Structure formats: structure tokens, C-alpha cells
C-alpha positions as CSV (number, residue, x, y, z in Angstrom):
1,M,-11.1,-3.0,23.1
2,T,-9.8,-2.7,19.5
3,D,-8.7,0.5,17.8
4,K,-10.4,1.6,14.5
5,R,-7.4,0.6,12.4
6,T,-7.5,-2.9,13.7
7,Q,-11.2,-3.2,13.4
8,A,-11.1,-1.8,9.8
9,T,-8.6,-4.4,8.7
10,A,-10.3,-7.3,10.5
11,D,-13.1,-7.6,8.0
12,S,-10.7,-8.1,5.0
13,G,-7.8,-9.7,6.9
14,N,-8.9,-13.3,6.3
15,M,-9.9,-12.6,2.7
16,E,-6.2,-11.8,1.9
17,K,-4.7,-14.8,3.8
18,D,-2.4,-17.0,1.7
19,P,-3.9,-20.4,1.2
20,D,-0.6,-21.9,2.6
21,D,-1.4,-20.3,5.9
22,W,-4.9,-21.7,6.2
23,V,-5.4,-23.9,9.2
24,T,-7.8,-26.2,7.2
25,G,-6.0,-25.8,3.9
26,D,-5.0,-29.5,3.8
27,E,-8.6,-30.6,4.1
28,P,-10.5,-31.7,0.9
29,M,-12.0,-28.9,-1.2
30,T,-15.4,-27.6,-0.3
31,G,-18.5,-28.3,-2.3
32,A,-18.6,-24.7,-3.5
33,Q,-15.0,-24.9,-4.6
34,R,-15.7,-28.3,-6.4
35,S,-18.6,-26.9,-8.3
36,Y,-17.0,-23.6,-9.3
37,L,-13.7,-25.3,-10.2
38,K,-15.5,-27.9,-12.3
39,T,-17.2,-25.1,-14.2
40,L,-13.9,-23.2,-14.7
41,S,-12.1,-26.3,-15.8
42,E,-14.7,-27.0,-18.4
43,E,-14.6,-23.4,-19.7
44,A,-10.8,-23.5,-19.8
45,H,-10.8,-26.9,-21.5
46,V,-8.5,-28.4,-18.8
47,D,-8.8,-31.5,-16.7
48,F,-10.6,-31.3,-13.3
49,D,-8.7,-32.7,-10.4
50,E,-11.1,-34.0,-7.8
51,Q,-8.3,-34.7,-5.2
52,L,-7.3,-31.1,-4.5
53,T,-7.2,-29.7,-1.0
54,K,-8.9,-26.5,0.0
55,A,-5.7,-24.5,-0.5
56,E,-4.8,-26.2,-3.8
57,A,-8.4,-25.6,-5.1
58,S,-8.2,-21.9,-4.2
59,R,-5.0,-21.4,-6.1
60,R,-6.3,-23.4,-9.1
61,I,-9.5,-21.3,-9.1
62,D,-7.5,-18.1,-9.1
63,E,-5.4,-19.5,-12.0
64,L,-8.4,-20.6,-14.1
65,Q,-10.2,-17.3,-13.4
66,Q,-7.2,-15.6,-15.1
67,K,-7.3,-18.0,-18.0
68,T,-11.0,-17.7,-18.6
69,G,-11.4,-14.0,-17.8
70,R,-13.8,-14.7,-14.9
71,G,-13.2,-12.6,-11.8
72,L,-11.6,-9.7,-13.6
73,E,-14.2,-7.3,-12.3
74,R,-13.3,-8.1,-8.7
75,Q,-9.5,-7.9,-9.5
76,R,-10.0,-4.4,-11.0
77,G,-11.9,-3.3,-7.9
78,R,-15.2,-3.0,-9.6
79,V,-18.4,-4.6,-8.4
80,G,-19.1,-7.7,-10.5
81,D,-22.3,-8.7,-12.2
82,G,-22.6,-11.9,-10.2
83,E,-21.3,-14.0,-13.0
84,G,-18.3,-15.8,-11.5
85,T,-16.7,-12.7,-9.9
86,T,-15.8,-14.3,-6.6
87,N,-13.6,-17.2,-5.6
88,P,-15.5,-19.5,-3.2
89,G,-12.1,-20.8,-2.1
90,S,-10.9,-17.4,-0.9
91,A,-14.0,-15.7,0.4
92,G,-17.5,-14.7,-0.5
93,A,-20.3,-16.6,-2.3
94,G,-20.1,-18.2,-5.6
95,P,-22.2,-17.5,-8.8
96,G,-25.9,-17.9,-8.2
97,D,-25.7,-17.1,-4.5
98,E,-26.8,-13.5,-5.0
99,A,-30.0,-12.1,-3.5
100,T,-32.3,-9.5,-5.0
101,V,-33.9,-7.0,-2.7
102,S,-36.7,-4.7,-3.8
103,I,-37.2,-1.5,-1.9
104,G,-40.3,0.6,-2.4
105,P,-43.2,0.3,-4.8
106,Q,-42.5,-1.2,-8.2
């Protein structure tokens, strides 16, 4: 049985993990990382490196988000508008993965 404090931090614990500590960090980057990193690279006018590992891609995404201004809403603790506010290398879904739910009559 876990206490409330342990349970409360469990949901965000992996989201904060340093990429150097990832068990699979040395594997090739994921498809989501590749897609988002390619977009960020184009926006930042920098070369896209297809050979990055998951951990390297995550760090590069964070770096390019800073350079391009993407992800600033999340960094400030605000809810983003779905336009590049998450890093698929760290946690969460990428742009375009949002769902719209309607409740009640329109």
C-alpha cells in the first residue's frame, strides 16, 4: 500500500526524469520525436540529425523549443493551445494529438 504523498508524485515522477537516467535512452529516437524534432529543426533553421538516441532527441527538442519559443506555455505552467506545447521525448502527446470532446447540446 502506498501513502498519498508517494501516490501523488508517482504520476509526475517519470515526466521529470533526466534523459541520462532513461533505461531506453540509448535506443533510436521514436517516430514522434523524429517528426517533432524535424519540425523544430526547420523552424529554427538548423540541421536535423537523424541519428540521435531517445535521450539525445529529448534534450535537442528542449533546446529547440527554447530557440523557437515553442513549449513556453508549458514551461510557465499554463495550459497550452496544443501548438507544440509538449515534448514527445519527455512525456505527453505531440501537436495534433489533441482530442475534442463536446458535452451537452450545441
